[in-house]
Phi, psi and omega in degrees: 000132181271153175206160180248131175250123179284120181258016189256131173292139175286127180289129179223155182294342178286348181277154179296131174080014181236127175205155175210163180217158181289128176256319180217153174229155177300319184298322185261326188240346180101352177205159177265137175204148178237151173265119185261135174245112186234124167294138187294348179238039179266151177057215175282122188211165178241141176265146169250162178306331180299336183305319179239026182052047181259010182159174184271346184295127178255171189299327180285349181261356177289122183299141180299328180294339176277354181263002179228126186201151168293137185224141172270139176259121183250121180278113180239024185291349180275351185292148177282159175305145179067010182299140172267111186290125184251172178298322180298334179291343178285344179061224183293341180298324182302320181281327184277343186297138177243145181306136179094349176278178184234169179234137171241116184260109185269108182242355185070009185294335182296342178292347180265009188301332180263005181255158178295339180292340190305316183265358182285168188282006184276358182281152176299144184225166181279128176282161176298323178301312181292322179300314178296322178299317180299319179293313182298325182269005178056048174299132180281297180240131174249109184252130181230154177277340182285161181287350178205160176281351181213170182296113184289348178261005177238092186301317178300319180292310184295326177292313182301311184293318177296321180297315180301310185290310186289322175293333179271010175066030172268122180279128183258128174238120185241160177076032178283165178212172176065020177295337178292345180274351179283132185246357181245152182291335177229152179217170166266120181264130176236126178222108187247108181280156171300140183273082184263121181302129178058030185284139174280346179175174180194149170304147180221159173261118182244145179210156174243134179248118175270136178087195186280137175298326181297330181288347181276346183265000000 
């Protein structure tokens, strides 16, 4: 039996870079509407090469076919704080991985989304070794629960890892959640960013599909 797991954080005003205000009300205008203020890398989001000047491709230019991929789910919940995730941490997935597939790294970090720890440097991050491996293996989508693939308070590190991945045409999806609800080793990963003209990144709706896509219709 197939099922869909929503991997997207619910946007709330308590999150960094998110705010809204009332634009219209039923009482005054006949309908409800809000004006949304969104940081382009808030909540669950996708990076484009433009984010770190790693190429000219912007978020609206990422092909939709690159936003859907078979993905391996890697359990990394045993890692220590600040761990640099290595190729060896992928276990058997490293040998089974095929070019064009994707990775979902399950670290449980999304449980900290409402804590001050969420953006701090203690979250597990992608090592340079793993970043190069992703490029060499032609990883399509690299999905992480953390707000970034690298320490956001270490500019040389965060720049280096993004440069390796984005220049290597690996699409980065950050701020995922609910990876603990996935029960199969592989899923179909769908991550659809807002189509923002010339965007360096954008919030996206991400989901994992267990089982056959045909069974969902």
